N, C-alpha and C positions, 0 to 999 in steps of 0.2 A: 691763509684763510680758505678752508676746503669747499667746495660746492657739494650742497647735500640733496642731491633730485629724490631723497624717499620724502614722503608725506609726514610734513613737520605741523598738521593741524592742532595736535595736545602740546607740543612746547614752544613757548618762545623763541621768537625767532625775528628775524628782519630778514626783509628782502633788500637787496643791494642791485641798482640799475648803473650797468658799466657798459662799455663799448663792445663786451665780448656776451652779453647779455644778462639775464636777473642772476643773481647766484641768491641763493638761500641761505642764510647761514646761522644756525642755533645759538642761543646765548643759555647754554643749561654749563652744570660743574664746572663753575666757576662765580667772583664774585664784579667781576668787573672787566672789562673789556674797553682796548682803546682805539680806536680811529687817524688815520692820519697818514700823511705821503709819505711816511720813513717807514723804510722795511722792518722796524724794535715792533712796529704797533701790532697787536693780536687782527686787527682788520686792515690793511696796507689799503691806500685809497692810490690808484691811476687817473689822480688828477692835479693837472700844476695849478689851482686856483684855491687846494685843500693846502693848511698848514702843515709843517712837519708832525707834530701831537695837535691835533685838533678837536677831540671832543671824546668822550670816553662815558657809556652803558654804563651802570653801576646798580645792583641790586641791592637793595638796603630793606631789612625785616625777612619777608618771609615770601612775598609775592610783587613786592614794588622795585619798577625800573626807573633812573632818571636816567635823562641827555645830559651830560655836561660839558659846555663849550672850556675847555683848557686855555683859551688866552688867544685863539686864532684869528689869523686878519683879518679876513672876509666872514666869517662869524658861523653860527648854527641856527638853523630855522628850526620850528615844532610849527605844523600847519600854518607856515608863511610869516609867524611870528618870532621875530630874533632872538636868541636867550641871552639874559644873563644872568639869571641864576639859576640854579637846580635847577631844572622840569621834569616832573611826574610825567609819565609817558601813558597815556591809553592805549588799545588795543585800536587799531585802525589807523594810527598819525604817523602825517607825514613828515620825513624830517630832509632836511637838505643843506649839505658839509659842502662848502663851494660851490661846484658845481654837479656833487652829485647826490641823485634822490637814494632815499631807501623809506622803506617803509615799516613799522614796527604792530607788529601781533601778539598778544598777549591772550592764551585761548580762556575764555570764562572758565571758574573752577564750581562745576555741579557739584553741589553738596547735598541731593537727595539721598535717602537710605541706603538702596540700590546701589548707589555710585560707591558710596561707602564703602557699602563688603566687598562688593569687587574690589577696588581698590584696596582695602586691607590683605585681600588674600594674593594680589599681585606685588606685594609689598610685604613680603614673608622676612623679608632680612632686615631686623628694623632697624639696623645700622647706616642701611642704604640710603635711607631718606627722612630720616629721625623729625621729631622738633621735641630737645628733649629739653623740661624746663628744670633749674635748681637753684634756690635759694645762694647769694655768696653776697661776694662783701665788694663793693663795686665802686669805685670813683669819677664819675660824670664831670664832662667840660663842654661848657656852651659855651659859642665864641660867637659875638655879633656884630654885622659890620655896622656901623654906629652911622645916622641918619641917610639912608642907603634910597628914600624916596627922592629927599632935597638930592643927591645925585643923580638919579633921571632925569630929576626936570631940569638939572640943568647943565649935563653934559649930553654931547653928541651921542648917539646909541651907535656910532662902530664904534668909539673911543670907550664910553663907558662896559662894552660886550666884553673887549680885548683886555680891559683892564680888571676888573671882577672874573672873569673866566682865568686869569692868570694868577687871583689870589685865591682861585679853589683849587686849582692845582694846585701849587705849593703848602698851600693846609693839607692836602692830601698828602702829599711828600713827606711833612714835616710830620704830621702827627704816627704814618708808617713810620719813619724812622726811630720813632719813641713809641714803638711794641703796640699802637694800636689801629683803630680805622674809625671813620666814617657812620657813627651808626645812622645818624638822619641827618636829610635837609629839609629844613622847617624855613620858607626865605632866602634870607640872607643869613641864615645863620645856620653854622654846624652841630653836629650834636657829638660827640668823642665819649666810649667809655673804657678804663682800664678796669681787669677784673682781676681781683688779688688773691694770689694762692695761698692758705693761710697755713701757719708753723699750726702742726699738733697742740689743743691745747693753748692756742694763742689767738687773740682779738687785733691784735697788732699789724696794720699794716707795714710789711717792709720799706726801710729806709729808698733803699735805691726805685721802688715801686711809686712812692711819690715824687719821689725827683725825677720823673722821667713828667710827670702831669705837668709838673712846674717849668722845666726846661724847655716842654711842646710850649706850652702858656707862650713864655717868653718870646721862642724863636717865631710864633706867629703873629707875636706886636711886631716882631723888628722888621720881619716880611713886612707887615704892612706898612711900618715907616720905610723901606725900600722902594718901594712903590711908591708911593710921593716923590723921589728920584724918579722914576722913570715915566710915570704918566702925568698930565698938568690936569688936574683934579681941581673945581672949583675952591675947595676948602680941602683940610686935612684930612685925609682917609684915617678914621680912626676905630677899631674894636673896642668891645665891651665883652667880659666872662665871668659866668655865674661857673662856683668848684663846689661839688657836694658829696661827702662820703660817705656809704650806708649801705645797707643791705635789699640788693632783689631779686627779684624773679627775671632769670637770665634763659633766654631759650637759645638752641642751639639749631639753627635750619641747618636745610640744606644737605650734601652726600657727607658722609666719614672723610671722603679725602678732602673734600672743599667746605668744611664747615664757615657756615655764617650765624653771629650772636647779636641781639638784641634785649634790651632789658628793660622790663616794667615797674610803676610802684614808684613808691613817695617820692626816695632816694631820686629819680630821676625826673619829678617836678621839680622838687624844690631848686633843683640846678637852676632850672628854666625861670622860676622866682628869682634868684639870686642874681640873675643876670641884669635883670629886671630890675630891681633895685639897686645896680651902678648909676642907674638916671635920676634916680630920687637922691643918692648920696653924692653924688655930683663925681664918683671916682672911677675907677677901671676893672677891679676886681673888687668880688665878693665869693668868700667861702664860706662853708660852713661849718658849724661847730665840732662835726665828726673830721672835717678833713683837716681842722687845724688841729684837734687833739693827736693827728696822726704825724702831722708835720714834724722834721727832727726839728729839734731842736727854735721850737715857736715860738714858745716866751723869751729867748736869748736873741735869736740873728731873725725872726719873721717881722718888718715893721712895718705890720698890719694893723688897724685898730679896732675896738670892740664898738659895734651899733645895734641896736633895739630896731627891727626892721618888721613893718607890717606886709605881709607877702599874700597875696593876693591867694585866697582860699582858705586861708589859714585863720585857724580863729581868735587865738595868740598871737602875741607878737615873738619872730623870730632872732637870736642872736647871731649876727656874723660878724666876722672880721676883712675889712674890706683896707684899700689901697690905692695905689697907682702900678704903675707897671715898671716905671723908675724905681719904686720903692722892692716893686718884685724881684729885678733887676739886681736890686743889691745885696738880696737874700742869697741868692745863685751865687755869685760873686764870694762871699762870704764863707761860702761851703764849699767854694773850688779853691778859697785862699788856704784851708785847713789841712 
């Protein structure tokens, strides 16, 4: 961790108050920064009340920053309120991790014509701070923690914070292991995107690309089940998921050395709607028709049934294939056996 005595007014940064005074730390040139007592963290904390892996700052999209508690024992607080799900940060927010106090600063983006002109002149190397949009084939996975509001009403705040923080930490690790990243946090849900590199003249997703999605989803389900053994929930912790494949505009933000991506369009919206449809169907997973069509041996090995569902915001019924996590696990086992 380096002390930055220079002026950081034009950069997103934190001010960390420790025994040696205030440390000014820029949050640039990366998409996440871990904080904790362990020396392996990006920002180590000299605090006996901090957990070894306590919390994480993460950028989502072009300029949104989130604080994510990683299942810490003593909790993470923003403006005095304990964090249970990822919290979007605002300029001037006060953060407490253990006995460590921080302030978060994110300069306001001024978009006057003069400012735009001057910034364009400064950034002559387009690769340095580019935001590139390209139409690409993607698969979007949305995973939601079921009955989260009931959990908040029935669980001790300290235990809930540790449990849900652990879920988000492990979810991030699983998604990263399968070649993607958390694109958005929306309350108690995460959105993940896989960008498919298409062979010339082909419109079909490679088998291994699609299997990464299914394996990640099934591991998220298994991880959630394991947390039921670790924490004393008032009822079974459950998740639901929507998966959709299609073309979308994908934007690359950040520097060329540390790219970050996000996706926009109907493919993304439908993934959220499909996840919501599982509650109507009383099932765990719903996938779009294009996802089903790109799933290896779907008609033979994937035991999901076809349904016609009314998705919010869509004029006509939508075909989806839905089922349980157990059925998804059976599909993966059959593939592994071949």
